[in-house]
C-alpha positions as CSV (number, residue, x, y, z in Angstrom):
1,M,-13.0,-66.6,148.1
2,T,-14.2,-64.9,151.5
3,A,-17.2,-66.1,153.3
4,D,-20.4,-64.0,154.3
5,T,-22.7,-66.0,156.2
6,S,-25.5,-63.0,156.0
7,R,-28.8,-64.4,154.1
8,P,-29.9,-61.3,151.8
9,G,-32.6,-59.3,154.0
10,P,-34.4,-56.4,154.7
11,R,-31.3,-53.8,156.0
12,G,-32.3,-53.1,159.5
13,D,-29.4,-51.4,160.2
14,D,-31.3,-49.0,162.1
15,G,-34.2,-48.1,163.1
16,R,-35.3,-46.1,160.0
17,A,-34.4,-48.6,158.2
18,A,-36.6,-51.1,159.7
19,G,-39.9,-48.8,160.1
20,I,-40.0,-48.5,156.5
21,G,-40.3,-51.9,155.8
22,R,-44.0,-52.3,156.9
23,V,-45.5,-51.8,153.9
24,I,-43.7,-54.6,151.8
25,R,-43.4,-56.7,154.6
26,G,-46.5,-58.8,153.7
27,R,-45.2,-59.7,150.4
28,L,-41.1,-60.9,151.5
29,R,-41.6,-64.2,152.7
30,W,-37.7,-64.8,153.6
31,G,-38.6,-69.0,153.7
32,G,-37.3,-69.9,150.8
33,P,-34.6,-72.4,150.3
34,A,-30.8,-71.6,151.8
35,E,-29.0,-69.5,150.2
36,R,-25.2,-69.4,150.4
37,M,-23.7,-65.8,150.6
38,R,-20.4,-65.2,149.2
39,I,-17.3,-62.2,148.0
40,L,-16.0,-64.0,144.9
41,T,-12.8,-62.7,143.4
42,I,-13.2,-61.9,139.7
43,G,-10.5,-60.1,137.5
44,G,-8.9,-58.5,140.3
45,R,-12.8,-57.1,141.4
46,A,-14.7,-58.4,144.6
47,M,-18.2,-58.8,144.2
48,R,-20.5,-60.3,146.4
49,V,-22.6,-63.2,145.4
50,S,-25.6,-64.9,146.6
51,V,-26.4,-68.2,145.4
52,R,-29.4,-70.7,146.2
53,D,-28.6,-74.2,145.5
54,G,-31.7,-75.8,143.5
55,S,-32.5,-79.3,142.5
56,P,-29.6,-81.2,140.3
57,G,-30.0,-81.0,136.3
58,W,-31.8,-77.6,136.5
59,P,-29.9,-74.5,135.0
60,P,-28.6,-72.3,136.7
61,L,-30.8,-68.4,136.8
62,L,-28.1,-65.6,137.1
63,L,-30.4,-62.6,137.6
64,C,-28.2,-58.8,136.8
65,N,-29.6,-55.9,138.6
66,G,-30.5,-52.2,138.0
67,I,-28.3,-49.1,138.4
68,G,-27.1,-48.8,141.9
69,A,-30.0,-52.0,143.5
70,S,-28.6,-54.4,145.2
71,L,-28.7,-57.8,144.9
72,E,-31.7,-57.7,147.9
73,L,-34.2,-55.8,145.5
74,L,-34.8,-59.1,143.9
75,Q,-35.4,-61.0,146.6
76,P,-39.5,-60.9,146.2
77,F,-39.1,-62.3,142.7
78,V,-36.5,-64.9,143.8
79,D,-39.2,-66.4,146.3
80,E,-42.1,-66.5,143.4
81,L,-39.7,-69.1,141.4
82,D,-39.4,-72.5,141.6
83,Q,-38.0,-73.5,144.8
84,R,-35.8,-76.2,142.4
85,R,-34.4,-73.9,139.9
86,P,-30.8,-72.8,141.5
87,V,-30.4,-68.9,141.4
88,V,-27.6,-66.6,141.0
89,R,-27.9,-63.2,142.1
90,F,-24.5,-60.5,143.1
91,D,-23.8,-56.8,143.4
92,M,-21.6,-55.6,140.4
93,P,-18.6,-53.7,141.7
94,G,-19.3,-50.5,144.3
95,V,-22.9,-51.4,145.0
96,G,-24.4,-53.0,147.9
97,G,-22.3,-55.3,149.7
98,S,-19.2,-55.3,146.7
99,P,-16.6,-53.1,147.4
100,A,-15.9,-50.4,144.9
101,P,-13.1,-51.0,142.3
102,V,-10.0,-48.1,142.4
103,L,-11.2,-47.4,138.7
104,P,-14.2,-47.4,136.4
105,Y,-15.1,-50.3,134.3
106,H,-17.7,-50.5,131.5
107,V,-20.4,-53.2,130.3
108,G,-18.8,-53.9,127.0
109,T,-15.8,-55.5,128.8
110,S,-17.8,-57.3,131.8
111,A,-18.6,-60.6,130.2
112,P,-15.4,-61.7,131.8
113,L,-16.7,-61.1,135.3
114,L,-20.2,-63.1,134.7
115,A,-18.0,-65.5,133.1
116,G,-15.7,-66.1,135.8
117,M,-18.5,-65.8,138.1
118,L,-20.1,-69.0,136.5
119,S,-17.0,-70.6,136.5
120,Q,-16.1,-70.0,139.8
121,L,-19.4,-71.7,141.5
122,G,-19.7,-74.3,138.7
123,Y,-21.8,-73.1,136.2
124,P,-20.6,-74.3,132.3
125,Q,-23.9,-72.4,131.7
126,A,-26.9,-70.3,132.7
127,D,-30.1,-69.0,132.0
128,V,-29.8,-65.1,132.4
129,L,-32.1,-62.5,133.3
130,G,-31.2,-58.9,133.5
131,I,-33.5,-55.9,134.4
132,S,-33.1,-52.4,133.1
133,W,-29.4,-51.4,133.6
134,G,-28.9,-55.2,134.2
135,G,-30.5,-56.3,131.2
136,A,-27.1,-54.4,129.1
137,L,-25.0,-56.8,131.0
138,A,-27.1,-59.6,130.1
139,Q,-27.5,-58.2,126.6
140,Q,-23.5,-58.0,126.1
141,F,-22.6,-61.6,128.0
142,A,-25.0,-63.5,125.6
143,V,-23.7,-61.6,122.4
144,S,-19.7,-62.3,123.5
145,R,-20.3,-65.4,125.5
146,P,-23.4,-66.9,124.0
147,D,-21.6,-71.0,124.8
148,R,-22.0,-69.7,129.0
149,V,-25.8,-68.3,127.6
150,R,-28.8,-70.9,127.6
151,R,-31.9,-68.6,127.5
152,L,-32.2,-65.1,127.6
153,V,-34.2,-62.9,129.5
154,L,-34.4,-58.9,129.1
155,V,-37.2,-57.4,131.3
156,A,-37.7,-53.4,131.6
157,T,-34.7,-52.6,128.9
158,G,-33.3,-51.5,125.7
159,P,-30.4,-51.4,123.0
160,G,-28.1,-49.1,125.0
161,A,-27.4,-45.4,123.7
162,L,-28.8,-46.1,121.1
163,M,-32.8,-46.2,122.3
164,V,-35.6,-44.6,122.3
165,P,-35.0,-41.9,125.1
166,A,-36.8,-41.7,128.3
167,R,-38.4,-37.6,129.0
168,P,-35.7,-35.4,130.0
169,K,-37.3,-35.0,133.3
170,V,-37.0,-38.8,133.7
171,L,-33.3,-38.8,132.3
172,L,-32.1,-35.9,134.8
173,R,-33.6,-38.6,138.0
174,M,-31.9,-40.9,137.1
175,L,-28.3,-38.9,137.0
176,T,-28.2,-39.1,140.6
177,P,-28.5,-41.5,143.3
178,R,-30.6,-39.9,145.9
179,R,-34.1,-42.0,145.1
180,H,-31.2,-44.9,146.9
181,R,-30.5,-42.7,149.9
182,D,-33.4,-40.4,150.0
183,P,-36.7,-42.4,151.3
184,V,-38.6,-39.3,151.2
185,H,-37.9,-38.5,147.7
186,A,-38.0,-41.9,146.6
187,A,-41.6,-41.9,147.4
188,R,-42.4,-38.7,145.9
189,I,-41.0,-39.5,142.5
190,A,-42.1,-43.0,142.6
191,G,-44.4,-42.9,140.5
192,D,-43.4,-40.4,138.0
193,L,-39.9,-42.7,137.4
194,Y,-41.1,-46.0,137.3
195,G,-44.5,-45.7,136.5
196,G,-47.0,-48.8,137.0
197,S,-47.7,-49.4,139.8
198,A,-46.0,-47.1,141.6
199,R,-47.9,-44.5,140.4
200,T,-50.5,-46.0,143.0
201,E,-48.1,-47.8,145.4
202,P,-45.7,-45.4,145.7
203,M,-44.5,-46.1,149.5
204,V,-43.7,-49.9,147.6
205,A,-41.3,-48.5,145.7
206,R,-39.5,-46.5,148.4
207,D,-39.3,-49.7,150.6
208,L,-38.1,-52.0,147.7
209,L,-35.3,-49.2,147.4
210,H,-34.7,-49.0,150.4
211,A,-36.1,-51.5,153.4
212,T,-35.1,-54.6,151.4
213,T,-31.4,-53.7,149.9
214,R,-27.9,-52.7,151.0
215,L,-26.1,-49.1,150.3
216,G,-23.0,-49.0,148.8
217,P,-20.9,-46.0,148.0
218,A,-22.2,-43.2,146.1
219,R,-19.4,-43.2,143.3
220,G,-20.6,-47.3,143.5
221,Y,-23.6,-45.9,140.9
222,Y,-21.4,-42.9,139.3
223,Y,-19.9,-46.4,137.6
224,Q,-22.1,-47.8,136.5
225,L,-23.8,-44.7,134.6
226,I,-20.2,-44.4,133.2
227,A,-19.9,-47.9,132.5
228,A,-23.1,-47.6,129.9
229,A,-21.8,-44.5,128.3
230,G,-21.7,-45.1,124.8
231,W,-22.7,-49.0,124.9
232,T,-25.2,-50.1,122.7
233,S,-26.5,-53.8,121.2
234,L,-28.1,-52.4,118.8
235,P,-25.6,-53.6,115.6
236,R,-25.3,-57.0,117.4
237,L,-28.6,-57.7,118.3
238,A,-29.6,-59.6,114.9
239,G,-26.6,-62.0,115.8
240,L,-27.9,-62.5,119.1
241,R,-27.8,-66.8,119.1
242,P,-30.0,-67.7,122.5
243,P,-33.7,-68.3,122.5
244,T,-34.8,-64.9,124.4
245,L,-38.4,-63.3,126.1
246,I,-38.4,-59.5,126.2
247,L,-40.5,-58.4,129.1
248,S,-41.6,-54.8,129.3
249,G,-44.8,-52.8,131.1
250,D,-47.1,-50.5,129.2
251,D,-46.9,-47.2,131.3
252,D,-42.8,-47.4,131.2
253,P,-40.9,-43.6,131.9
254,I,-37.8,-45.2,131.6
255,V,-37.7,-47.4,129.1
256,P,-40.4,-47.0,126.4
257,L,-42.0,-49.9,125.7
258,A,-40.6,-48.9,121.7
259,N,-37.4,-50.4,122.6
260,A,-38.7,-53.8,123.8
261,R,-40.6,-53.6,119.9
262,I,-37.1,-52.6,118.1
263,M,-35.2,-55.7,120.0
264,H,-38.1,-58.4,119.5
265,R,-38.3,-57.0,115.4
266,L,-34.0,-57.7,115.8
267,I,-33.1,-60.3,118.1
268,P,-34.1,-63.7,115.6
269,H,-35.4,-65.7,118.3
270,S,-37.3,-64.0,120.6
271,D,-40.4,-63.2,122.4
272,L,-42.1,-60.3,123.0
273,H,-44.6,-59.9,126.3
274,V,-45.9,-56.7,127.5
275,Y,-47.6,-56.5,130.9
276,Q,-49.4,-53.8,132.3
277,G,-47.5,-52.3,134.4
278,G,-43.7,-50.0,135.2
279,H,-39.9,-50.3,135.9
280,L,-40.1,-51.8,138.9
281,E,-43.3,-54.5,138.2
282,L,-40.4,-57.4,138.5
283,A,-39.7,-56.9,142.1
284,A,-43.4,-54.9,143.1
285,H,-45.2,-57.5,141.0
286,P,-43.3,-60.3,140.8
287,E,-46.5,-62.9,141.2
288,R,-47.5,-61.7,137.7
289,I,-44.2,-61.5,136.1
290,A,-42.5,-64.8,137.3
291,P,-44.9,-67.3,136.6
292,M,-44.1,-65.7,132.5
293,V,-40.3,-66.8,133.6
294,E,-41.0,-69.6,134.0
295,A,-42.7,-70.9,131.5
296,F,-40.6,-70.0,128.8
297,L,-37.2,-71.2,131.5
298,D,-38.9,-74.9,131.2
299,A,-39.6,-74.7,127.7
300,N,-37.5,-77.7,126.2
301,R,-35.6,-78.0,129.4
302,T,-34.6,-81.8,129.8
303,T,-35.1,-83.3,133.3
304,P,-32.0,-86.2,134.1
305,Q,-34.0,-89.1,134.0
306,G,-35.1,-90.3,137.3
307,L,-35.2,-86.0,138.8
308,P,-38.6,-84.3,139.4
């Protein structure tokens, strides 16, 4: 294990990135509980991990991010959560601050990465939230290791290859990491790609992808594309054991709402909430989403006697 004392935050490594942050600076507090950053080696793969310690007796919330996005993208959402809740975030290999692996990996074989991460951090079980690509990873983990998942939250995600697809124009834009590397391009396509608030606030989407994130090598993005190739959870959704909350926007061009409705019908212990917005609302407007997540995670949670 290698320590990295940097706190998740805006890149600020050049004038362009620092200047971009002006639109969302008022939304990012960066003043919550202290977080520990480190590099963990799991199964021969190095992963940058951020841990926000919480109160004893509170299960940690493990956050699985979208394709090409570093753990900093979810900072606005983390800041909206109860400060007593431990939070674990990470960069997949080749993304953000995690070194690119020599060989690609696959979602279907990635559950040991999450299990190994929780074990090294001393957590026998966690609540798991996955957004977009991370939702596929979260589903695979819950299917493969239900003993490690207390509750599951799926945001703006679908069942993989067997899903209602986005429009061809949207899919073509998802095949390249250009939006993560070109802020002008990100702002130009934000509305059509992400929908929701990005249609009227494209600069917020641009800033989330650039001012608040850490850029990894381009091949890390392509590794994530390869990792999801051919993967689907559809035949196994009926066997999902953890209680599940499905959150989907009514204007999400990347993952059409129909996918959330299909998953809700197939997952036995699931709740579906359709929010007003698009693909990025978890980070762009976390004040709308975090209360729903908190209420779901707190349901039937037992707190050790004498603790708040």
